[in-house]
C-alpha positions, 0 to 999 in steps of 0.5 A, a space after each residue: 561601718 565607716 567609723 570602724 574603717 576609719 579606726 582600723 585605718 588609723 591603727 594601721 597608719 600608727 603601726 606603720 609610723 611606729 615601725 618606721 620610727 623604730 627602723 630609723 633609730 640607731 642602736 648604740 652598743 655600750 660595752 663594759 668589761 667591768 663585772 663588779 658591783 656597784 658599777 654593774 650588777 648581773 641578774 640570774 641569767 649570765 651576762 644580763 645586767 639588771 642594775 648598777 651605776 652604768 645602767 643608771 647612766 645609760 638610762 639617762 642617756 636614753 632619756 636625753 636622746 628621747 627628749 632631744 629626738 636624737 634618734 639614738 638608743 643605747 644598750 648596755 652589755 658586757 664584753 670581756 676586756 681581752 675581746 674588747 681590746 682585740 676588737 678595738 685594735 682591729 677597728 671592729 668594735 661595733 660600739 662604745 666603752 663606758 667607765 674607762 680612762 685614756 691611760 688604761 688604753 695607752 691613749 694618754 694624748 687622746 689620739 687613738 680614740 675619742 673621749 667623752 667628758 668625764 661623768 664621775 670621779 673614782 678611786 682604787 684602793 689597796 686592801 689587806 687582811 686586818 692583821 697585815 702590817 703591809 704599808 704602801 707609799 710606792 709600787 716598789 714597797 710591794 716587791 716579793 708579795 702576792 697580789 690578787 688581780 683580775 685577769 686582763 686588768 692594768 694597774 699603773 706601776 704594779 703591772 710593770 713590776 708583775 711583768 718583771 717578776 718582782 710581784 707575783 700575781 694571783 689571777 682571778 675572775 672577779 673582785 669577789 674572788 680577790 677578797 676570797 684570796 685575802 680571806 683564805 690567805 692565798 694573797 697578801 694584797 689586792 686592788 679594787 675600787 673603793 665603791 666595790 669594796 664598800 659594796 661587799 663590806 655591806 654584802 657578806 664580807 665583814 669590814 673588820 676582816 680587812 684593812 684599807 691602806 691609807 694611800 690609794 693606788 690611784 684616783 681618776 675619772 671615768 669617761 666613755 671611749 668612742 672609736 673614731 669610726 663612730 665620731 658622730 656620737 661624741 656631740 650627743 654624748 657630751 651634750 647628755 653628760 653635761 646635762 647629767 652633771 648638772 641634773 639633780 635627779 642624776 646626782 641624787 640617784 648617784 648619791 643613793 648608790 653611794 649611800 646604799 653601799 
């Protein structure tokens, strides 16, 4: 009877300790407005991210937080760009943003928001049909063309010409739709990440049907945007990213994503 009482008491104390530990853990919402593989890959349920580079990164942030007893748990979720920007402007965003760049948020001087160290280099490319004769050296070369672009996206030099009416935009909801627009000749050209293009070339879209223009639209680095209201997170995130960039396990997993596509 005594041993059973002691055992029950230990279970009770363990349950209380677990609840207290969970209660003191700060949940950090990590938002992405990207809905394109291989950065995020959704499951069958709408807006449920089941795989992708961003999820790999969030998993590593959580592992690092646990190892250092930071008391932080990161959760990745999707938020459309328009809603995300609106919440940022009204200072109501209750989380951080993954995989972004200061230029995309009008913050080239990094004064509006806090920015983490970068975690990957990336490239946006121009895609056309395989029989296209379009060439690109500067944005003005695209005048008079129809370009398939995701709603709410900004592309330096291109978006400005669209606003001026010199390039016609065919708005889409995904990179996959951008490729469809090219395939059905409803657009002359599109812009997307080189990684995303390669992903689709290995998942149902023949590489031979498309052509990547020699000059990319842009090369850039991806970071995490941290609202100043959550400035306490910057030191933890940068510490984790510094370790990730030096951690061969992270590099192997990242390289595997590149190889697999």
